[in-house]
C-alpha beads as a LAMMPS data file, in Angstrom:
LAMMPS data file: protein, C-alpha beads

289 atoms
288 bonds

1 atom types
1 bond types

-500.0 500.0 xlo xhi
-500.0 500.0 ylo yhi
-500.0 500.0 zlo zhi

Masses

1 110.0

Atoms # bond

1 1 1 95.626 -464.874 -93.073
2 1 1 97.204 -465.730 -90.028
3 1 1 100.427 -463.587 -91.110
4 1 1 98.378 -460.881 -91.684
5 1 1 96.597 -461.196 -88.486
6 1 1 99.885 -460.929 -86.896
7 1 1 101.021 -458.212 -88.488
8 1 1 97.739 -456.303 -87.726
9 1 1 98.253 -457.077 -83.954
10 1 1 101.829 -455.985 -84.022
11 1 1 100.913 -452.609 -85.756
12 1 1 98.347 -451.885 -83.460
13 1 1 100.316 -452.792 -80.352
14 1 1 102.802 -450.423 -81.783
15 1 1 100.753 -447.463 -82.378
16 1 1 98.899 -447.622 -79.087
17 1 1 102.394 -447.701 -77.316
18 1 1 103.284 -444.511 -78.905
19 1 1 103.584 -441.388 -76.514
20 1 1 103.222 -438.050 -78.001
21 1 1 104.978 -434.934 -76.429
22 1 1 103.226 -431.456 -75.795
23 1 1 104.269 -428.515 -77.403
24 1 1 104.790 -426.518 -73.915
25 1 1 105.676 -427.911 -70.554
26 1 1 105.851 -425.584 -67.336
27 1 1 108.658 -426.092 -64.991
28 1 1 108.752 -424.877 -61.265
29 1 1 112.438 -424.114 -61.334
30 1 1 115.115 -423.349 -63.938
31 1 1 115.881 -426.754 -64.318
32 1 1 114.327 -428.878 -67.270
33 1 1 114.351 -432.636 -65.822
34 1 1 114.045 -435.909 -67.504
35 1 1 110.823 -436.329 -65.338
36 1 1 109.445 -433.098 -66.723
37 1 1 108.712 -435.442 -69.938
38 1 1 108.597 -438.858 -68.483
39 1 1 106.217 -439.790 -65.739
40 1 1 107.273 -442.373 -63.131
41 1 1 110.927 -441.717 -64.046
42 1 1 113.551 -444.071 -62.563
43 1 1 116.680 -442.193 -62.530
44 1 1 115.771 -438.437 -62.983
45 1 1 118.341 -436.301 -64.398
46 1 1 118.741 -432.536 -65.669
47 1 1 118.618 -432.291 -69.289
48 1 1 118.693 -428.245 -69.818
49 1 1 118.987 -425.215 -67.533
50 1 1 116.881 -421.906 -68.358
51 1 1 119.363 -419.262 -68.490
52 1 1 119.720 -416.752 -65.595
53 1 1 117.866 -413.884 -67.079
54 1 1 115.278 -415.762 -68.995
55 1 1 112.286 -417.808 -68.163
56 1 1 111.895 -420.080 -71.071
57 1 1 113.855 -422.268 -73.242
58 1 1 112.814 -423.677 -76.691
59 1 1 114.376 -426.755 -77.855
60 1 1 114.284 -428.982 -81.196
61 1 1 111.791 -431.895 -80.807
62 1 1 114.231 -434.133 -82.594
63 1 1 117.100 -433.348 -80.229
64 1 1 114.716 -434.026 -77.339
65 1 1 113.864 -437.510 -78.863
66 1 1 117.072 -438.373 -79.309
67 1 1 117.701 -437.819 -75.710
68 1 1 114.984 -439.652 -74.500
69 1 1 116.155 -442.584 -76.820
70 1 1 119.352 -442.550 -75.515
71 1 1 117.859 -442.886 -71.930
72 1 1 115.838 -445.853 -73.019
73 1 1 112.195 -444.288 -74.097
74 1 1 111.845 -445.072 -77.495
75 1 1 108.284 -445.049 -77.446
76 1 1 107.816 -441.108 -77.483
77 1 1 107.228 -438.993 -80.682
78 1 1 106.395 -435.516 -81.469
79 1 1 104.724 -433.984 -84.202
80 1 1 105.985 -430.179 -83.415
81 1 1 109.201 -428.983 -84.444
82 1 1 110.027 -427.263 -81.445
83 1 1 109.070 -427.815 -77.591
84 1 1 108.947 -424.866 -75.230
85 1 1 109.762 -425.135 -71.569
86 1 1 108.391 -422.254 -69.271
87 1 1 109.482 -421.455 -66.086
88 1 1 105.774 -421.354 -64.111
89 1 1 105.027 -417.677 -62.699
90 1 1 104.058 -417.387 -59.098
91 1 1 100.428 -416.412 -60.171
92 1 1 97.022 -418.420 -59.880
93 1 1 95.691 -419.168 -63.377
94 1 1 92.681 -420.936 -62.336
95 1 1 90.376 -418.309 -63.207
96 1 1 92.261 -417.937 -66.779
97 1 1 92.238 -421.507 -67.477
98 1 1 88.120 -421.834 -66.507
99 1 1 87.672 -418.629 -68.766
100 1 1 89.458 -420.776 -71.782
101 1 1 87.715 -423.931 -70.893
102 1 1 84.178 -422.120 -70.981
103 1 1 85.239 -420.296 -74.510
104 1 1 85.938 -423.382 -76.281
105 1 1 83.104 -425.227 -75.040
106 1 1 80.851 -422.598 -76.135
107 1 1 81.850 -423.008 -79.688
108 1 1 82.570 -427.227 -79.330
109 1 1 79.609 -428.268 -76.355
110 1 1 80.811 -432.039 -76.942
111 1 1 84.637 -431.407 -76.804
112 1 1 86.406 -433.514 -74.347
113 1 1 89.324 -431.025 -72.498
114 1 1 92.100 -432.899 -71.331
115 1 1 94.423 -430.054 -70.268
116 1 1 94.471 -426.322 -70.575
117 1 1 97.935 -424.543 -70.028
118 1 1 97.982 -420.700 -69.446
119 1 1 101.242 -419.095 -69.526
120 1 1 101.977 -415.088 -69.362
121 1 1 103.997 -414.109 -72.125
122 1 1 106.521 -412.596 -69.697
123 1 1 107.263 -413.596 -66.328
124 1 1 104.773 -412.162 -64.113
125 1 1 104.396 -412.357 -60.260
126 1 1 101.148 -410.598 -59.733
127 1 1 97.817 -409.598 -61.272
128 1 1 95.762 -406.881 -60.793
129 1 1 92.632 -407.302 -58.653
130 1 1 90.051 -406.519 -61.103
131 1 1 90.507 -407.238 -64.528
132 1 1 88.464 -408.524 -68.022
133 1 1 89.735 -411.593 -70.137
134 1 1 89.329 -411.300 -73.677
135 1 1 90.249 -413.832 -76.286
136 1 1 91.769 -413.055 -79.710
137 1 1 89.293 -413.172 -82.841
138 1 1 88.571 -416.795 -84.171
139 1 1 90.711 -418.335 -81.296
140 1 1 88.413 -421.182 -81.443
141 1 1 89.966 -422.574 -84.480
142 1 1 93.056 -423.399 -82.903
143 1 1 94.233 -425.278 -79.853
144 1 1 96.629 -422.554 -78.942
145 1 1 96.047 -418.864 -78.779
146 1 1 96.222 -415.746 -76.846
147 1 1 94.283 -414.435 -73.957
148 1 1 94.310 -410.715 -73.204
149 1 1 93.947 -409.617 -69.549
150 1 1 93.075 -405.960 -69.192
151 1 1 93.345 -404.153 -66.046
152 1 1 90.450 -401.171 -65.006
153 1 1 93.766 -399.137 -65.453
154 1 1 94.322 -399.944 -69.119
155 1 1 97.143 -401.966 -68.787
156 1 1 97.349 -405.474 -71.042
157 1 1 98.852 -408.637 -70.206
158 1 1 98.988 -411.105 -72.666
159 1 1 98.756 -415.369 -72.062
160 1 1 99.520 -418.034 -74.167
161 1 1 97.115 -420.738 -73.918
162 1 1 97.514 -424.393 -75.096
163 1 1 94.611 -426.737 -75.139
164 1 1 94.737 -430.443 -75.207
165 1 1 91.342 -432.037 -76.283
166 1 1 89.458 -434.317 -78.499
167 1 1 86.279 -433.635 -80.543
168 1 1 83.876 -435.508 -82.862
169 1 1 83.124 -434.188 -86.159
170 1 1 81.211 -435.232 -89.200
171 1 1 83.008 -436.369 -92.080
172 1 1 82.296 -437.389 -95.822
173 1 1 81.651 -441.331 -95.689
174 1 1 81.662 -441.233 -99.184
175 1 1 82.157 -438.691 -102.376
176 1 1 79.336 -436.342 -101.889
177 1 1 78.174 -434.497 -105.157
178 1 1 77.784 -430.530 -105.269
179 1 1 74.042 -429.738 -104.206
180 1 1 73.686 -433.330 -102.371
181 1 1 71.575 -433.334 -99.466
182 1 1 73.851 -434.478 -96.283
183 1 1 72.508 -437.571 -94.456
184 1 1 73.573 -440.467 -92.295
185 1 1 73.782 -442.277 -95.212
186 1 1 76.818 -439.843 -96.757
187 1 1 78.232 -438.566 -93.471
188 1 1 79.751 -440.233 -90.414
189 1 1 81.193 -439.070 -87.046
190 1 1 84.702 -438.885 -86.462
191 1 1 86.585 -438.400 -83.457
192 1 1 90.067 -436.254 -83.888
193 1 1 92.593 -434.558 -81.742
194 1 1 91.977 -431.087 -81.601
195 1 1 94.741 -429.176 -83.571
196 1 1 93.283 -426.311 -85.977
197 1 1 90.623 -425.846 -88.479
198 1 1 90.355 -423.227 -91.201
199 1 1 86.579 -422.907 -90.687
200 1 1 84.419 -424.234 -87.712
201 1 1 83.700 -427.804 -88.279
202 1 1 80.339 -429.439 -88.599
203 1 1 79.881 -431.443 -85.641
204 1 1 76.155 -432.779 -86.143
205 1 1 73.473 -432.768 -88.715
206 1 1 70.853 -429.858 -88.312
207 1 1 67.543 -430.147 -87.864
208 1 1 67.398 -428.084 -90.819
209 1 1 68.108 -430.093 -94.152
210 1 1 71.649 -429.003 -95.599
211 1 1 73.074 -429.676 -98.801
212 1 1 76.950 -429.721 -100.294
213 1 1 78.351 -426.717 -101.590
214 1 1 80.975 -428.310 -103.327
215 1 1 81.916 -431.987 -104.355
216 1 1 83.173 -433.239 -101.020
217 1 1 85.823 -436.390 -101.396
218 1 1 85.537 -439.319 -99.301
219 1 1 87.002 -438.844 -95.939
220 1 1 87.066 -435.160 -95.604
221 1 1 86.041 -433.488 -92.646
222 1 1 83.215 -431.143 -93.242
223 1 1 82.991 -427.624 -92.184
224 1 1 80.346 -424.605 -92.240
225 1 1 81.797 -423.490 -95.252
226 1 1 81.230 -426.482 -97.288
227 1 1 77.548 -426.491 -96.652
228 1 1 74.414 -424.680 -97.152
229 1 1 70.414 -425.037 -96.147
230 1 1 68.913 -427.532 -98.548
231 1 1 67.054 -426.063 -101.488
232 1 1 63.421 -427.077 -101.246
233 1 1 62.454 -425.341 -104.527
234 1 1 64.890 -425.343 -107.544
235 1 1 64.670 -423.093 -110.435
236 1 1 62.568 -424.470 -113.256
237 1 1 60.613 -426.260 -110.730
238 1 1 56.598 -426.143 -110.308
239 1 1 55.607 -424.653 -106.755
240 1 1 52.301 -424.973 -104.933
241 1 1 51.541 -421.144 -103.851
242 1 1 48.721 -420.355 -101.170
243 1 1 47.404 -417.068 -100.499
244 1 1 45.791 -416.662 -97.189
245 1 1 44.383 -413.898 -95.753
246 1 1 40.680 -412.586 -93.871
247 1 1 39.050 -412.386 -96.982
248 1 1 40.188 -415.222 -99.250
249 1 1 42.016 -418.599 -99.321
250 1 1 43.742 -418.874 -103.024
251 1 1 45.937 -421.568 -104.087
252 1 1 47.890 -421.591 -107.643
253 1 1 50.631 -423.481 -108.942
254 1 1 53.564 -421.367 -110.456
255 1 1 57.001 -421.584 -111.674
256 1 1 60.497 -420.940 -109.931
257 1 1 62.813 -418.576 -111.648
258 1 1 65.395 -419.119 -108.471
259 1 1 66.378 -421.571 -106.424
260 1 1 65.455 -421.575 -102.685
261 1 1 65.732 -422.984 -99.148
262 1 1 63.271 -422.798 -96.071
263 1 1 62.402 -419.165 -95.661
264 1 1 63.956 -417.770 -98.488
265 1 1 62.205 -415.181 -100.529
266 1 1 62.031 -415.991 -104.303
267 1 1 60.444 -415.008 -107.194
268 1 1 57.958 -417.254 -109.491
269 1 1 55.858 -416.778 -112.588
270 1 1 52.286 -417.838 -112.373
271 1 1 50.144 -418.762 -115.779
272 1 1 49.750 -414.951 -116.915
273 1 1 53.620 -414.480 -117.114
274 1 1 53.362 -412.253 -113.966
275 1 1 56.616 -412.402 -111.282
276 1 1 55.322 -412.713 -107.589
277 1 1 57.503 -412.698 -104.343
278 1 1 56.973 -415.678 -102.388
279 1 1 58.321 -417.394 -99.242
280 1 1 59.349 -420.767 -99.289
281 1 1 57.416 -422.949 -96.660
282 1 1 58.254 -426.565 -97.403
283 1 1 59.313 -428.829 -100.602
284 1 1 57.556 -427.316 -103.231
285 1 1 55.618 -425.010 -101.423
286 1 1 55.464 -421.298 -100.821
287 1 1 53.188 -418.489 -99.681
288 1 1 52.629 -415.167 -101.291
289 1 1 54.524 -412.303 -99.323

Bonds

1 1 1 2
2 1 2 3
3 1 3 4
4 1 4 5
5 1 5 6
6 1 6 7
7 1 7 8
8 1 8 9
9 1 9 10
10 1 10 11
11 1 11 12
12 1 12 13
13 1 13 14
14 1 14 15
15 1 15 16
16 1 16 17
17 1 17 18
18 1 18 19
19 1 19 20
20 1 20 21
21 1 21 22
22 1 22 23
23 1 23 24
24 1 24 25
25 1 25 26
26 1 26 27
27 1 27 28
28 1 28 29
29 1 29 30
30 1 30 31
31 1 31 32
32 1 32 33
33 1 33 34
34 1 34 35
35 1 35 36
36 1 36 37
37 1 37 38
38 1 38 39
39 1 39 40
40 1 40 41
41 1 41 42
42 1 42 43
43 1 43 44
44 1 44 45
45 1 45 46
46 1 46 47
47 1 47 48
48 1 48 49
49 1 49 50
50 1 50 51
51 1 51 52
52 1 52 53
53 1 53 54
54 1 54 55
55 1 55 56
56 1 56 57
57 1 57 58
58 1 58 59
59 1 59 60
60 1 60 61
61 1 61 62
62 1 62 63
63 1 63 64
64 1 64 65
65 1 65 66
66 1 66 67
67 1 67 68
68 1 68 69
69 1 69 70
70 1 70 71
71 1 71 72
72 1 72 73
73 1 73 74
74 1 74 75
75 1 75 76
76 1 76 77
77 1 77 78
78 1 78 79
79 1 79 80
80 1 80 81
81 1 81 82
82 1 82 83
83 1 83 84
84 1 84 85
85 1 85 86
86 1 86 87
87 1 87 88
88 1 88 89
89 1 89 90
90 1 90 91
91 1 91 92
92 1 92 93
93 1 93 94
94 1 94 95
95 1 95 96
96 1 96 97
97 1 97 98
98 1 98 99
99 1 99 100
100 1 100 101
101 1 101 102
102 1 102 103
103 1 103 104
104 1 104 105
105 1 105 106
106 1 106 107
107 1 107 108
108 1 108 109
109 1 109 110
110 1 110 111
111 1 111 112
112 1 112 113
113 1 113 114
114 1 114 115
115 1 115 116
116 1 116 117
117 1 117 118
118 1 118 119
119 1 119 120
120 1 120 121
121 1 121 122
122 1 122 123
123 1 123 124
124 1 124 125
125 1 125 126
126 1 126 127
127 1 127 128
128 1 128 129
129 1 129 130
130 1 130 131
131 1 131 132
132 1 132 133
133 1 133 134
134 1 134 135
135 1 135 136
136 1 136 137
137 1 137 138
138 1 138 139
139 1 139 140
140 1 140 141
141 1 141 142
142 1 142 143
143 1 143 144
144 1 144 145
145 1 145 146
146 1 146 147
147 1 147 148
148 1 148 149
149 1 149 150
150 1 150 151
151 1 151 152
152 1 152 153
153 1 153 154
154 1 154 155
155 1 155 156
156 1 156 157
157 1 157 158
158 1 158 159
159 1 159 160
160 1 160 161
161 1 161 162
162 1 162 163
163 1 163 164
164 1 164 165
165 1 165 166
166 1 166 167
167 1 167 168
168 1 168 169
169 1 169 170
170 1 170 171
171 1 171 172
172 1 172 173
173 1 173 174
174 1 174 175
175 1 175 176
176 1 176 177
177 1 177 178
178 1 178 179
179 1 179 180
180 1 180 181
181 1 181 182
182 1 182 183
183 1 183 184
184 1 184 185
185 1 185 186
186 1 186 187
187 1 187 188
188 1 188 189
189 1 189 190
190 1 190 191
191 1 191 192
192 1 192 193
193 1 193 194
194 1 194 195
195 1 195 196
196 1 196 197
197 1 197 198
198 1 198 199
199 1 199 200
200 1 200 201
201 1 201 202
202 1 202 203
203 1 203 204
204 1 204 205
205 1 205 206
206 1 206 207
207 1 207 208
208 1 208 209
209 1 209 210
210 1 210 211
211 1 211 212
212 1 212 213
213 1 213 214
214 1 214 215
215 1 215 216
216 1 216 217
217 1 217 218
218 1 218 219
219 1 219 220
220 1 220 221
221 1 221 222
222 1 222 223
223 1 223 224
224 1 224 225
225 1 225 226
226 1 226 227
227 1 227 228
228 1 228 229
229 1 229 230
230 1 230 231
231 1 231 232
232 1 232 233
233 1 233 234
234 1 234 235
235 1 235 236
236 1 236 237
237 1 237 238
238 1 238 239
239 1 239 240
240 1 240 241
241 1 241 242
242 1 242 243
243 1 243 244
244 1 244 245
245 1 245 246
246 1 246 247
247 1 247 248
248 1 248 249
249 1 249 250
250 1 250 251
251 1 251 252
252 1 252 253
253 1 253 254
254 1 254 255
255 1 255 256
256 1 256 257
257 1 257 258
258 1 258 259
259 1 259 260
260 1 260 261
261 1 261 262
262 1 262 263
263 1 263 264
264 1 264 265
265 1 265 266
266 1 266 267
267 1 267 268
268 1 268 269
269 1 269 270
270 1 270 271
271 1 271 272
272 1 272 273
273 1 273 274
274 1 274 275
275 1 275 276
276 1 276 277
277 1 277 278
278 1 278 279
279 1 279 280
280 1 280 281
281 1 281 282
282 1 282 283
283 1 283 284
284 1 284 285
285 1 285 286
286 1 286 287
287 1 287 288
288 1 288 289
């Protein structure tokens, strides 16, 4: 037991000691120094130099990690195959950075944004006085995207954007069966480092009840493609139907021939075998359309 405790303590300390490298670094000059990667470096030195007629350099992350290790920095890790160094253009990008920040927060209100980097795809020395900004379609699903700057004269300038952020999403606390209702009992909040998604993740349970479209394995993050509104009426079940107007108030029981969530229009069959269109208003409740 004691051995297990110390092993766990060592592993935890090791994990927390690791420092991840970013996929992009901005440099003020063509010199890429050790201090570009390491904060409070003691003996700074130049690692690479960007070519005279270029303004960026891409290096294999394995090569950089080897150099860091040789210089006594063994705690660095990198999940990207390459790291790109870009010479910072002498332009003010704050407006573009604010636009990117606002764009992501519109889709992820609870996102914790740590850093936003914006770099022109070609070395740019000035921006037009008047312009509009646009994100490529579904850019919110990725931590790196492209911003399009359009001047009023029709000229376009492209910017690469990189966002470092964390996000809390919902994942399956246990295996969730198809058509099972989502609740606090089978889902849990999980904090993740924002990278990329295939569909918008579910960040909280909706006031309107939800159910799983498919079988969801324990630990799987849940996205909007995995869910749908909960069926309040199922095919073959009995439904209490009401009909209210100025002349009469009638209620009767019918049999559903379709599944239906809140607000759905489905068909039911009354006791005489007649099909009627009704609107779902609650669990086993509907009103005549």
